N, C-alpha and C positions, 0 to 999 in steps of 0.2 A: 582706362590705363591699367596695365598689368603690374601688380606689385612685385617687389623683389625680396620680400621676407621669406626665410626658409621655414618649413614646418618644424615642429618641436621634436626633433629626432636626435639620438646620440649613437655613436659607434663604439662598440666594445669588442676588442679583438677582431676587428674587421667585419663585424656583423652589425646591421642597422636595427634600431628599435625606436618606436614612437613612445614618447612619454604621454601616458593617457590616464584619464580619470574614468572611473565607473560611477562612484559617488564622488564626493569631494574630500574623502578622508585621507587618501593616499595616492601617490603618483605611481601608476603601474607601468609595466614594460610590455610592448607589443612588438613581436619580431616581424621582420620582413618575411613574407610567405615564401616557402620553397617551391621548386618546380612541381606542378601537379597538386599542390595543396590548395585548399579553399582560401580565397583571398577577398579582401574588401578594401575600399578606399578609406582615407582618413575621414572624409565627410560622406557618410553612407546614404543619407536621404537626399534624393534628387531635388526635393522642393526647398532645400536649405538655401539661405542667402549666404553665399561665400564671402568671407572677409576679403575685400579687394587688396589688402596688404600682401596677400600671398598669390603666387601663381596658381591659377585655377587647376591646371593639369596636375600639379603636385598634390592637390587635395582630392581629386576625383579619380586618379589612377588606382585600380585595384591591385595594390602591391603588398598589403599587410594582412597578417593573420586575423582570423575572425574573433580570436579570444586573446586575452592577456596571458602572460607566462603562467600566472597562477590559476588560469581557467575561467576568468570572468568574461562575459560578453557584454554587448551594448556599451562599448567604450567610446570615449570621444577625446580628442587631443587636448592636452593641457595647454594653457596659453603661453605664448612667448611674449617678448616686449611688444610685438605687433598685435597681441590679443588672441582671442579664440579663432578657430578655423572658420566657423560660421557665425554670422551676425544674428544676435538674438535680442530680446528685450531686456537682457541682463544689463543693468545700468551701473552696477558697482565696479569700480576700477579694480582690476586684479593684478597681482604680481606675477611675473613670469616664473614658471616652474622649470628648474634647471636640472634637477637630479631625481632619480626614482627613490621612493620611500616605502613602497610596499615590500614588507619583509618576505612574504612567500615568493614574490617575483624574484627578489634578490637571491633567495636560496636556490631557486631553479636555475638562475643565471650562474651561480657558483658551480653547480653540478655540470654545467655545459662546458666548462673549461678545466683543463688539468690544474692541479694544485701546483703553485710555484715550487721550484727547487729550493730547499732550505739553504740559507746562507751559512757559511762555516761559523759565523758568530751567533747563530740563533740559539743553539743549546746553551752557550755561556750566558746569554741574556735571559733565557728562561730560568736558569738556575738562580741567577742574581735576583730576578723578580720574585721568585718563590721565597728566597731567603729574606728579602726585605718585607714581603707581606707577612711572614711569620714573626718578624721583629717589630714592625711598625704598623702593620695593618693596611698599608697603602704603598703605592709605587707610581712614579712618573718616569717614563723613559723617553728621552728626546732623540731626535735624529733617526727614527726608525725608517729604514728603506721601504718605499711604497709596496714592493713585492713581498716584503717580509711581515708587514703589519698584521695581516689577518692570521698568518701562521703563528706569530708571537702571541697574539691574543688567545687563539685556540689552545695552544700548548700550555700557556700559563693557566688558563681556565681548567684544563684537564688535570693539571697537577694540583691546583687548589681544591677542586671538587674531590679528588682522590683522598685528600686530607680532611674532607668534611667541611671545608670552608665555604661560606656563601660569597660567591664571586660576582663582582660588578665591574664593568669596564666601559670605556668609550675611547674611540680613536679620533683624534683631531689633528689635521695637518700631518706632521711627521712625528706625533707622539702618542704613546699609550698611557692612559690614566686608569688605574685599577685599584680596587680596595676589597678587603675581606673583613667584614665587621666582626666575625667570630674567630679570627685567626689568633688573636692575642690571648695569652694566659693572663690571669689576674695580676701577676707580677709585672708582666710586660705592659699591661694596660696602664699601670701607675707610672711606669717609666715614660711611656708615650705622652701621658697627660702632663707630667712635669716638664717634658721637653717642649711641648706645645705652648705651655704657659710662659716658659722662659723665652721662646722665640717671639711671642706676642709682646712681652715686656721689653724686649730688646729694641723695639721700635721707639719706645719712650726713653729707655736708659742709654741707648747708643752702644750697647755691648755688641762687640763683633763676635759672631758665632760662625763656625764652619758650616758649609751647606749640608743639608741632611743627606744621609747615605741613600735614602729611598728615592731621591731625585738624581738621576744619572743619565749619561749619554750612551747611546748604542755604540759599541766598539767591537 
């Protein structure tokens, strides 16, 4: 019986990629091979026992690049909910891999597509972020549009590093969370410490405090 599960692929800006492992440390990206380029199937070895959950033709058609975007070869498809592409003696139950995590692959992917056009609100939010980092050492911006998220992070990072600050950040859902541990002067550090203590104590005392200025919405 032929399976109906789809191989572990994603589409980015109209281009198809296989989510693949080389080792087990990171999920890489393998592009669909272009016309005239070397190509290989998802399951490269003819003696492999194909997972019956997938359509055999989807696994054996030579449609994919021989190397990951970051240049690694000997790749194999990350599992979906239906498991690996080929049956092995691997007995441990594995979670499906849904997103790429190889940073070099993601950097190559970024270079393949034009940078989004800056929203008219971007400059204002960058300025606000830098101001709050200088006063509080941290910032959380909610409601960041998806196409502006990386632009916001990059431009705030550039401004922070220009000032000699050690910048750390993460993007989650529609928010940017960032901090600069060395942005505060000794005087501001004391202000931040007292404010933090007051906010923690308010949980017990019930004191109503205004929301911190370093937590704000994209606008």
